[in-house]
C-alpha positions as CSV (number, residue, x, y, z in Angstrom):
1,M,-12.1,-16.3,-73.8
2,I,-13.0,-17.7,-70.3
3,S,-12.9,-14.2,-68.9
4,A,-15.2,-13.0,-71.7
5,I,-17.6,-15.9,-71.2
6,F,-17.7,-15.4,-67.4
7,F,-18.2,-11.7,-67.9
8,S,-21.3,-12.2,-70.4
9,V,-22.9,-14.6,-68.0
10,L,-22.4,-12.2,-65.1
11,L,-23.9,-9.5,-67.4
12,V,-27.0,-11.5,-68.2
13,L,-27.6,-12.7,-64.6
14,G,-27.2,-9.2,-63.3
15,F,-29.5,-7.6,-65.6
16,G,-31.9,-10.6,-65.4
17,F,-32.1,-10.4,-61.6
18,F,-32.6,-6.5,-61.7
19,T,-35.4,-6.9,-64.3
20,W,-37.2,-9.5,-62.2
21,N,-36.9,-7.2,-59.2
22,V,-38.3,-4.1,-61.0
23,L,-41.2,-6.2,-62.4
24,K,-42.0,-7.1,-58.7
25,V,-42.0,-3.4,-57.9
26,R,-44.2,-2.6,-60.8
27,N,-46.7,-5.3,-60.0
28,N,-46.9,-4.1,-56.4
29,I,-47.5,-0.6,-57.5
30,R,-50.2,-1.7,-59.9
31,L,-52.2,-2.9,-56.8
32,G,-53.3,0.6,-56.1
33,R,-56.4,2.1,-57.4
34,D,-56.4,3.9,-60.8
35,V,-55.9,7.7,-60.8
36,Q,-55.5,9.9,-64.0
37,R,-52.2,11.8,-64.4
38,N,-51.8,11.8,-68.1
39,D,-53.0,15.4,-68.7
40,K,-50.7,18.4,-69.2
41,K,-47.8,16.4,-70.7
42,A,-45.6,19.4,-71.4
43,E,-46.1,20.8,-67.8
44,R,-45.2,17.3,-66.6
45,M,-42.1,17.0,-68.5
46,K,-41.0,20.4,-67.4
47,T,-41.7,19.4,-63.8
48,M,-39.7,16.2,-64.3
49,L,-36.6,18.1,-65.8
50,L,-36.5,20.7,-63.1
51,V,-37.1,18.6,-59.9
52,A,-35.8,15.1,-60.8
53,F,-33.0,16.0,-63.4
54,G,-32.3,19.5,-62.3
55,Q,-32.5,18.8,-58.5
56,R,-34.3,22.1,-58.0
57,K,-35.9,21.4,-54.7
58,M,-32.7,20.0,-53.2
59,F,-31.2,23.6,-53.2
60,T,-33.5,24.9,-50.5
61,R,-30.5,23.4,-48.3
62,I,-27.5,24.3,-50.2
63,V,-24.7,22.1,-48.4
64,P,-26.5,18.8,-48.7
65,A,-27.5,19.7,-52.2
66,L,-24.0,20.5,-53.3
67,L,-22.9,17.2,-51.8
68,H,-25.7,15.2,-53.4
69,L,-25.0,16.9,-56.5
70,M,-21.3,15.6,-56.5
71,I,-22.7,12.0,-56.2
72,Y,-25.5,12.5,-58.6
73,A,-23.2,13.9,-61.5
74,A,-20.7,11.1,-60.8
75,F,-23.4,8.5,-61.1
76,M,-24.8,10.0,-64.3
77,I,-21.4,10.5,-66.1
78,T,-19.7,7.4,-65.1
79,Q,-22.2,5.3,-67.1
80,I,-20.3,6.4,-70.2
81,E,-17.3,4.6,-68.9
82,L,-19.4,1.6,-67.9
83,I,-20.1,1.3,-71.6
84,E,-16.5,0.8,-72.5
85,I,-16.2,-1.7,-69.6
86,V,-19.2,-3.7,-70.9
87,V,-17.6,-3.7,-74.6
88,D,-14.1,-4.7,-73.2
89,G,-15.7,-7.5,-71.0
90,I,-17.5,-9.0,-73.9
91,S,-14.7,-8.6,-76.5
92,G,-11.8,-9.1,-74.4
93,S,-10.3,-5.8,-75.7
94,H,-8.7,-3.1,-73.5
95,R,-9.9,0.6,-73.7
96,V,-11.5,-0.1,-76.9
97,F,-12.6,3.6,-77.4
98,K,-9.2,5.1,-76.6
99,D,-7.7,5.2,-80.1
100,A,-11.0,6.1,-81.8
101,L,-11.8,9.0,-79.5
102,G,-8.1,10.3,-79.1
103,G,-7.8,13.4,-76.9
104,F,-11.6,13.4,-76.2
105,Y,-11.1,10.1,-74.6
106,T,-8.4,11.6,-72.3
107,F,-10.7,14.4,-71.4
108,L,-13.8,12.1,-70.7
109,I,-11.9,9.8,-68.4
110,S,-10.3,12.8,-66.7
111,F,-13.7,14.3,-66.2
112,I,-15.1,11.0,-64.8
113,E,-12.1,10.8,-62.4
114,V,-12.5,14.4,-61.1
115,L,-16.3,13.7,-60.6
116,S,-15.5,10.3,-58.8
117,L,-13.0,12.1,-56.4
118,L,-15.6,14.6,-55.6
119,A,-18.2,11.8,-55.0
120,L,-15.8,10.1,-52.8
121,V,-15.3,13.3,-50.7
122,A,-19.0,13.8,-50.7
123,T,-19.6,10.2,-49.4
124,I,-17.3,10.6,-46.7
125,I,-18.9,13.9,-45.5
126,F,-22.3,12.1,-45.7
127,L,-21.2,9.2,-43.5
128,W,-19.8,11.8,-41.1
129,R,-23.1,13.8,-41.0
130,R,-25.1,10.7,-40.4
131,N,-23.0,8.8,-37.9
132,L,-20.8,11.3,-36.1
133,L,-22.5,14.6,-36.4
134,K,-25.7,12.8,-36.0
135,L,-28.1,15.2,-37.5
136,P,-31.6,14.9,-35.8
137,R,-33.7,14.3,-39.0
138,L,-31.4,11.4,-39.9
139,N,-31.5,9.8,-36.2
140,M,-35.2,9.8,-35.5
141,S,-36.9,6.7,-34.2
142,E,-38.0,5.3,-37.5
143,M,-34.4,5.4,-38.7
144,K,-33.2,2.8,-36.2
145,G,-32.1,-0.5,-37.4
146,W,-32.2,-1.3,-41.0
147,P,-33.0,2.1,-42.5
148,K,-29.6,3.4,-40.9
149,M,-27.8,0.3,-42.1
150,D,-29.1,0.6,-45.5
151,A,-28.0,4.4,-45.7
152,N,-24.6,3.4,-44.4
153,M,-24.3,0.3,-46.8
154,I,-24.9,2.4,-49.9
155,L,-22.3,4.9,-48.9
156,F,-19.7,2.2,-48.2
157,M,-20.4,0.5,-51.5
158,E,-19.8,3.9,-53.3
159,I,-16.5,4.1,-51.4
160,I,-15.6,0.6,-52.7
161,L,-16.7,1.4,-56.3
162,V,-14.6,4.7,-56.5
163,S,-11.6,2.9,-54.9
164,C,-11.9,0.2,-57.7
165,I,-12.0,2.9,-60.5
166,F,-8.8,4.5,-59.1
167,T,-7.1,1.1,-58.5
168,M,-7.9,0.0,-62.2
169,N,-6.8,3.4,-63.8
170,G,-3.9,3.9,-61.5
171,A,-2.3,0.5,-62.1
172,D,-3.0,0.7,-65.7
173,E,-1.4,4.1,-65.8
174,V,1.9,2.8,-64.4
175,M,1.8,-0.2,-66.7
176,H,1.3,2.1,-69.7
177,L,4.2,4.3,-68.7
178,A,6.5,1.3,-68.3
179,K,5.5,0.0,-71.7
180,T,5.5,3.0,-73.8
181,G,7.1,5.7,-71.7
182,E,3.9,7.8,-72.2
183,S,1.2,8.8,-69.6
184,Y,-2.5,8.4,-70.4
185,G,-2.8,12.0,-69.1
186,F,-5.8,11.3,-66.9
187,A,-6.6,14.2,-64.5
188,V,-6.3,12.2,-61.2
189,T,-4.6,8.8,-61.8
190,S,-1.6,10.2,-63.9
191,T,-0.5,11.5,-60.6
192,L,-2.2,9.1,-58.2
193,G,-1.1,5.9,-60.1
194,P,2.8,6.3,-59.9
195,L,2.4,7.7,-56.3
196,L,0.7,4.6,-55.1
197,F,2.0,1.7,-57.5
198,D,5.4,3.0,-58.8
199,G,8.1,0.4,-58.5
200,M,5.8,-2.7,-58.5
201,G,6.3,-5.5,-61.0
202,M,4.3,-5.9,-64.2
203,E,2.7,-8.9,-63.0
204,T,1.6,-7.1,-59.7
205,L,0.3,-4.3,-61.6
206,H,-1.6,-6.3,-63.9
207,T,-3.2,-8.1,-60.9
208,L,-4.2,-4.9,-59.3
209,E,-5.6,-3.6,-62.6
210,R,-7.9,-6.7,-63.0
211,I,-8.8,-6.5,-59.3
212,G,-10.0,-2.9,-59.9
213,W,-11.7,-3.7,-63.1
214,W,-13.5,-6.7,-61.8
215,G,-14.2,-5.0,-58.6
216,H,-15.7,-2.0,-60.4
217,I,-18.1,-4.2,-62.6
218,I,-19.1,-6.5,-59.7
219,M,-19.9,-3.4,-57.5
220,V,-22.0,-1.9,-60.3
221,F,-23.9,-5.2,-60.7
222,A,-24.2,-5.5,-56.9
223,F,-25.4,-1.9,-56.5
224,M,-27.9,-2.2,-59.3
225,N,-29.6,-5.2,-57.9
226,Y,-29.4,-3.9,-54.3
227,L,-31.4,-0.8,-55.3
228,P,-34.9,-2.4,-55.5
229,Y,-34.4,-3.4,-51.8
230,S,-33.2,0.0,-50.8
231,K,-34.3,3.6,-50.4
232,H,-32.0,4.5,-53.1
233,F,-34.4,3.0,-55.7
234,H,-35.4,6.7,-56.0
235,I,-32.4,6.9,-58.4
236,F,-34.8,5.5,-61.0
237,L,-38.1,6.3,-59.7
238,A,-37.7,9.9,-59.1
239,F,-38.1,10.7,-62.9
240,P,-41.6,8.9,-63.3
241,N,-42.6,9.9,-59.8
242,T,-42.1,13.7,-60.6
243,Y,-43.6,13.2,-64.1
244,Y,-46.7,11.9,-62.5
245,S,-46.9,14.8,-59.8
246,N,-50.2,16.2,-58.6
247,L,-50.3,19.4,-60.6
248,E,-53.3,20.8,-58.7
249,K,-52.8,23.6,-56.2
250,K,-51.7,22.4,-52.8
251,G,-54.6,22.3,-50.5
252,K,-57.1,21.2,-52.9
253,F,-58.5,18.0,-51.6
254,T,-59.9,15.3,-53.9
255,N,-63.6,14.1,-53.8
256,M,-64.5,10.4,-54.0
257,E,-66.2,10.3,-57.4
258,A,-69.0,7.7,-56.3
259,V,-69.9,10.2,-53.4
260,T,-69.8,13.3,-55.7
261,K,-72.2,11.4,-58.2
262,E,-74.6,10.5,-55.3
263,V,-74.8,14.0,-54.1
264,K,-75.4,15.3,-57.7
265,L,-78.1,12.6,-58.1
266,M,-79.8,13.9,-54.8
267,M,-79.8,17.5,-55.9
268,D,-81.2,16.9,-59.4
269,P,-85.0,17.1,-59.3
270,S,-85.4,15.4,-62.7
271,A,-83.2,12.4,-61.6
272,D,-84.6,8.8,-61.3
273,P,-83.4,7.4,-57.9
274,F,-84.6,4.1,-59.0
275,A,-83.0,4.0,-62.5
276,A,-80.7,1.0,-63.1
277,P,-77.0,1.7,-62.6
278,V,-74.9,2.4,-65.8
279,E,-73.3,-0.6,-67.0
280,G,-69.7,-0.8,-66.0
281,A,-70.1,1.8,-63.5
282,D,-67.6,1.4,-60.6
283,E,-68.9,0.7,-57.2
284,P,-66.7,2.0,-54.4
285,Q,-65.0,-1.0,-52.6
286,R,-64.3,1.2,-49.7
287,F,-64.6,4.9,-48.5
288,G,-61.0,6.1,-48.0
289,A,-58.1,3.8,-47.3
290,K,-57.6,1.0,-44.7
291,D,-54.9,-0.9,-46.6
292,V,-52.4,-0.3,-49.3
293,T,-54.7,-1.8,-52.0
294,D,-57.1,1.1,-51.2
295,L,-54.6,3.7,-52.0
296,T,-53.8,4.9,-55.7
297,W,-51.0,3.7,-57.7
298,K,-49.4,7.0,-57.3
299,N,-49.5,6.8,-53.6
300,L,-47.7,3.4,-53.9
301,M,-45.2,4.8,-56.3
302,D,-44.5,7.7,-53.8
303,S,-43.6,5.1,-51.1
304,Y,-41.0,3.3,-53.2
305,T,-39.6,6.8,-54.3
306,C,-39.1,8.0,-50.7
307,T,-35.5,8.9,-50.1
308,E,-36.0,8.8,-46.4
309,C,-34.1,12.2,-46.3
310,G,-36.5,13.4,-43.4
311,R,-36.9,16.8,-44.9
312,C,-40.7,16.4,-44.6
313,T,-40.6,15.4,-41.0
314,S,-38.2,18.2,-40.1
315,V,-40.6,20.8,-41.3
316,C,-43.7,19.1,-40.0
317,P,-45.4,21.3,-37.3
318,A,-46.9,18.3,-35.7
319,N,-43.6,16.5,-35.3
320,I,-41.9,19.6,-34.2
321,T,-44.3,20.2,-31.4
322,G,-43.8,16.5,-30.1
323,K,-46.7,15.0,-31.8
324,L,-46.2,11.2,-32.9
325,L,-46.7,11.9,-36.5
326,S,-43.6,11.7,-38.9
327,P,-44.6,12.1,-42.8
328,R,-41.2,10.1,-43.5
329,K,-42.6,7.2,-41.3
330,I,-45.9,7.3,-43.2
331,M,-44.2,6.5,-46.4
332,M,-41.9,4.0,-45.1
333,D,-44.8,2.2,-43.3
334,T,-46.7,2.3,-46.7
335,R,-43.7,0.8,-48.6
336,D,-43.1,-1.9,-45.9
337,R,-46.9,-3.0,-45.9
338,L,-46.9,-2.9,-49.6
339,E,-43.9,-5.3,-49.8
340,E,-45.7,-7.6,-47.4
341,V,-48.9,-7.6,-49.3
342,G,-47.0,-8.1,-52.7
343,N,-45.1,-11.1,-51.2
344,N,-48.3,-12.6,-49.8
345,I,-49.9,-12.4,-53.3
346,R,-46.9,-14.1,-55.0
347,K,-46.9,-16.9,-52.3
348,H,-50.5,-17.5,-51.7
349,G,-52.4,-15.8,-54.6
350,K,-54.3,-12.7,-54.9
351,D,-57.3,-13.5,-52.5
352,H,-55.0,-14.2,-49.5
353,V,-55.9,-12.3,-46.4
354,D,-53.2,-12.1,-43.7
355,G,-55.5,-10.3,-41.1
356,K,-53.3,-7.1,-41.2
357,S,-53.7,-3.7,-42.6
358,L,-51.8,-0.5,-43.1
359,L,-54.2,1.4,-40.6
360,G,-53.7,-0.1,-37.2
361,D,-50.8,-2.5,-37.7
362,Y,-48.4,0.0,-39.4
363,I,-49.8,3.5,-38.9
364,T,-51.9,4.5,-35.9
365,E,-55.0,6.6,-35.5
366,E,-52.9,9.0,-33.3
367,E,-50.5,9.6,-36.2
368,I,-52.8,10.5,-38.8
369,W,-55.0,12.8,-36.6
370,A,-52.0,14.8,-35.6
371,C,-51.7,16.0,-39.0
372,T,-52.6,19.7,-39.6
373,S,-53.0,19.4,-43.4
374,C,-50.6,22.3,-44.0
375,N,-48.7,20.7,-46.9
376,A,-45.4,21.5,-45.4
377,C,-44.1,18.0,-46.1
378,V,-45.4,18.1,-49.8
379,Q,-43.8,21.3,-50.5
380,E,-40.4,20.3,-48.8
381,C,-40.0,16.8,-50.5
382,P,-37.2,16.9,-53.2
383,V,-39.1,14.3,-55.3
384,N,-42.7,15.5,-55.1
385,I,-43.9,12.8,-52.7
386,D,-47.4,13.5,-51.1
387,P,-47.7,12.1,-47.6
388,L,-50.8,14.0,-47.0
389,G,-52.7,12.3,-49.7
390,I,-52.3,8.9,-47.8
391,I,-53.1,10.5,-44.5
392,V,-56.4,12.1,-45.9
393,D,-57.5,8.7,-47.2
394,L,-56.7,6.9,-43.9
395,R,-58.9,9.6,-42.1
396,R,-61.6,9.2,-44.6
397,F,-61.9,5.5,-43.9
398,L,-62.0,6.1,-40.1
399,V,-64.7,8.9,-40.5
400,M,-66.9,7.4,-43.2
401,E,-66.5,3.6,-42.6
402,E,-65.9,3.5,-38.9
403,S,-67.4,6.7,-37.7
404,K,-64.4,7.4,-35.6
405,V,-63.7,11.0,-35.1
406,P,-61.8,12.8,-32.3
407,T,-64.0,14.5,-29.8
408,E,-62.4,17.8,-30.7
409,L,-63.7,17.6,-34.1
410,T,-67.2,16.2,-33.3
411,G,-68.6,19.5,-32.3
412,M,-67.2,21.3,-35.4
413,L,-68.8,18.7,-37.7
414,T,-72.0,18.7,-36.1
415,N,-72.3,22.5,-36.5
416,I,-71.3,22.3,-40.2
417,E,-74.1,19.9,-40.7
418,N,-76.7,21.9,-38.8
419,N,-75.4,25.5,-39.4
420,G,-73.3,25.3,-42.5
421,A,-70.3,26.7,-40.7
422,P,-68.0,25.5,-37.9
423,W,-69.6,27.9,-35.4
424,Q,-72.5,27.3,-33.1
425,F,-74.6,29.8,-34.7
426,S,-77.5,29.6,-37.0
427,Q,-77.1,30.9,-40.6
428,A,-79.7,33.6,-39.7
429,D,-77.5,35.0,-37.0
430,R,-74.3,34.9,-38.8
431,L,-74.1,38.6,-39.6
432,N,-75.2,39.7,-36.2
433,W,-71.8,40.9,-35.2
434,A,-72.0,43.7,-37.8
435,N,-74.9,45.2,-36.0
436,E,-72.9,45.7,-32.7
437,D,-71.8,49.1,-31.9
């Protein structure tokens, strides 16, 4: 009874704290400007199923894709066993579904054990790739300190979690053999259990089984509540993030609605420039974006969904040629600034100004002007994140609000304004080349 009460309290506290953190993230995302992403529901559902659930874009790199699939499948399927653990914890029972499911129960737990073993192998390989092999994209400057520690912590937590599963099932297997003379028949622990725990007393086995059981559920709660503070929050956010993907063709830039309306008004001979504005019409607070609150909620969701895998940066032509730009860092900086703004609002109120901004304090002008707008980062991202959207809005602010343009672009923009083309020729002379012999 004491164990059941303690478990129930732990269950409520674990899910309560997780819910509180999820609401914090949701409120932070809602600080962004509105953008409509509710159209084409069938296409959005298909995109989510293929990209988030089906891991389609992961398989452009087959080795990490297979390793990730091992962990992903184990995470998804082991939630079934977690249901039994929760029921056992609340009721004080032991393997409550075993008799009801019979042979299917043996198959299910065996399947979970095989996936857990594969996940353990994949986790060890990921640790080796990150810390010993030191893949360049996993060891860039923005990955120093906390990002590297975060990635390693989650991998070590996975090792502990799988170890607890095998300890629980293995010790229980030996106890069951001693009591009934029969094996559970689970794929891994029917062999691993006797190999590790054979010859131990029943009290020791019971203690080991309880350590594994409690260690498993405590690690699940710890893992769950760590996610909102980690890049691994993409486990949950990948699904809504891919659902709300930008379905327009890559390379199509958005126009500010307020500017478009103004241009149309100027080109309409029948329009009254002195007419009163339409009631409820939105006035632009800022051209482009200087801080996270100027970005859209989808940009902000992107930042929380970033897996920090570095695929975007590894294909970025600017980064490859030694420029300062890293699309991954753009997303990480956006998330860090959003966390800072959200915490300030909770502590000091929504009107608090800390004198800092995303552009300048986190992302430099040199970074955003290094971007070639090629969309390679957008194409490569396994969860359909759009770093280019943030970069373009930061550029818009510099150009339209502060008139800051690199000297290399000044001549081109002047030619477009005067000649309707980037070249220093008048429109009347545009076809002169065709008259040359």
